[in-house]
C-alpha positions as CSV (number, residue, x, y, z in Angstrom):
1,X,48.9,-11.2,41.4
2,X,46.4,-8.8,42.8
3,X,47.8,-9.0,46.3
4,X,51.3,-8.5,44.9
5,X,50.5,-5.5,42.6
6,X,51.9,-3.0,45.1
7,X,55.1,-5.0,45.5
8,X,55.3,-5.3,41.7
9,X,55.1,-1.6,41.4
10,X,58.0,-1.4,43.8
11,X,60.1,-3.2,41.2
12,X,59.2,-0.7,38.5
13,X,62.2,1.7,38.2
14,X,60.2,4.6,36.6
15,X,57.3,3.9,38.9
16,X,55.1,6.5,40.7
17,X,55.8,7.8,44.1
18,X,54.3,5.9,47.0
19,X,52.4,7.0,50.1
20,X,55.2,7.2,52.7
21,X,53.8,4.8,55.2
22,X,53.5,1.1,54.7
23,X,51.2,-0.9,57.0
24,X,51.7,-4.6,56.4
25,X,50.1,-7.7,57.7
26,X,50.9,-10.9,55.9
27,X,47.8,-12.4,54.2
28,X,49.1,-15.9,55.1
29,X,48.9,-14.9,58.8
30,X,45.4,-13.5,58.4
31,X,44.3,-16.7,56.7
32,X,45.9,-18.8,59.4
33,X,44.3,-16.7,62.1
34,X,40.9,-17.1,60.5
35,X,41.2,-20.9,60.3
36,X,42.4,-21.1,63.9
37,X,39.6,-18.8,65.1
38,X,37.1,-21.4,64.0
39,X,38.5,-23.9,66.5
40,X,39.8,-21.5,69.2
41,X,38.9,-22.1,72.8
42,X,35.6,-20.7,74.0
43,X,35.3,-17.2,75.5
44,X,34.7,-18.8,78.9
45,X,38.3,-20.2,78.8
46,X,40.2,-17.4,77.2
47,X,38.1,-14.3,77.9
48,X,37.0,-11.7,75.3
49,X,37.9,-12.8,71.8
50,X,37.8,-9.6,69.7
51,X,41.3,-10.0,68.3
52,X,43.2,-7.9,65.9
53,X,46.4,-8.6,64.0
54,X,48.0,-5.2,64.1
55,X,50.0,-4.2,61.0
56,X,53.6,-3.4,61.3
57,X,54.8,0.1,60.2
58,X,57.7,0.6,57.7
59,X,58.6,3.2,55.0
60,X,58.8,2.3,51.4
61,X,62.5,3.4,51.6
62,X,63.0,0.8,54.4
63,X,61.4,-1.8,52.2
64,X,63.5,-0.8,49.1
65,X,66.8,-0.9,51.1
66,X,65.9,-4.3,52.6
67,X,65.2,-5.7,49.2
68,X,68.4,-4.3,47.8
69,X,70.3,-5.8,50.7
70,X,68.8,-9.2,50.5
71,X,68.3,-9.4,46.7
72,X,71.2,-7.2,45.3
73,X,70.4,-8.4,41.8
74,X,67.1,-6.4,42.0
75,X,68.6,-3.2,43.3
76,X,68.4,-1.4,40.0
77,X,64.8,-2.5,39.5
78,X,63.5,-0.7,42.7
79,X,61.4,2.4,41.9
80,X,63.5,5.6,41.6
81,X,60.8,7.4,43.5
82,X,61.4,5.2,46.5
83,X,65.2,5.1,46.3
84,X,65.3,8.9,46.3
85,X,62.4,9.4,48.8
86,X,63.3,12.1,51.3
87,X,60.1,11.5,53.4
88,X,61.2,10.7,57.0
89,X,60.4,7.2,58.2
90,X,57.0,6.9,59.9
91,X,57.0,6.7,63.7
92,X,57.2,3.2,65.0
93,X,54.1,2.5,67.1
94,X,53.6,-0.3,69.5
95,X,52.8,-3.4,67.6
96,X,51.7,-6.2,69.8
97,X,50.0,-9.2,68.4
98,X,50.7,-11.3,71.5
99,X,47.1,-11.9,72.6
100,X,45.9,-12.9,69.1
101,X,49.0,-15.2,68.7
102,X,48.3,-16.8,72.1
103,X,44.5,-17.3,71.9
104,X,44.6,-18.5,68.3
105,X,47.8,-20.6,68.9
106,X,49.5,-19.1,65.9
107,X,53.1,-19.5,67.2
108,X,54.1,-16.2,65.5
109,X,53.3,-13.9,62.6
110,X,55.5,-12.7,59.8
111,X,57.2,-9.4,60.0
112,X,57.2,-6.9,57.1
113,X,60.7,-8.1,56.0
114,X,59.4,-11.6,55.4
115,X,56.2,-10.4,53.8
116,X,57.8,-8.2,51.2
117,X,60.8,-10.5,50.5
118,X,58.4,-13.4,49.9
119,X,56.2,-11.2,47.7
120,X,59.1,-10.1,45.6
121,X,60.4,-13.6,45.3
122,X,57.0,-14.8,44.1
123,X,56.9,-12.0,41.5
124,X,60.4,-12.9,40.2
125,X,59.3,-16.6,40.0
126,X,56.2,-15.6,38.1
127,X,58.2,-13.5,35.7
128,X,60.5,-16.4,35.0
129,X,57.5,-18.7,34.4
130,X,56.0,-16.1,32.0
131,X,59.3,-15.7,30.2
132,X,59.5,-19.5,29.6
133,X,56.2,-19.1,27.8
134,X,57.4,-16.0,25.8
135,X,55.2,-13.6,27.8
136,X,55.8,-10.7,30.1
137,X,53.8,-8.8,32.8
138,X,54.0,-5.5,30.9
């Protein structure tokens, strides 16, 4: 749950305000890139291999709206601080993971939509499992 604690706070209606910018890179992609790096072609074949997976930029309000759209049953659980946030969305910078994806033969990396939706889904699943045992996260 430690990696999902921020996403769990997102589902806390009276939760605290969030820093307005969200930089996300899916831990599953980082793990896959690390494993692929161990067997990637030598520098002599692909050139310099100082590779970065660049986080994608979103706002918490973007994340909240996306969750409400894709999981409408959770809309009322989204933090009030996020739902009423008037902070403008952060500027969208150039995100290009092409070189890392090609050199490490990753195919693709997850966008923030997938990352957060999967995190929320895993939290809901964990809540259900805890509830079966008569426990809660609180």
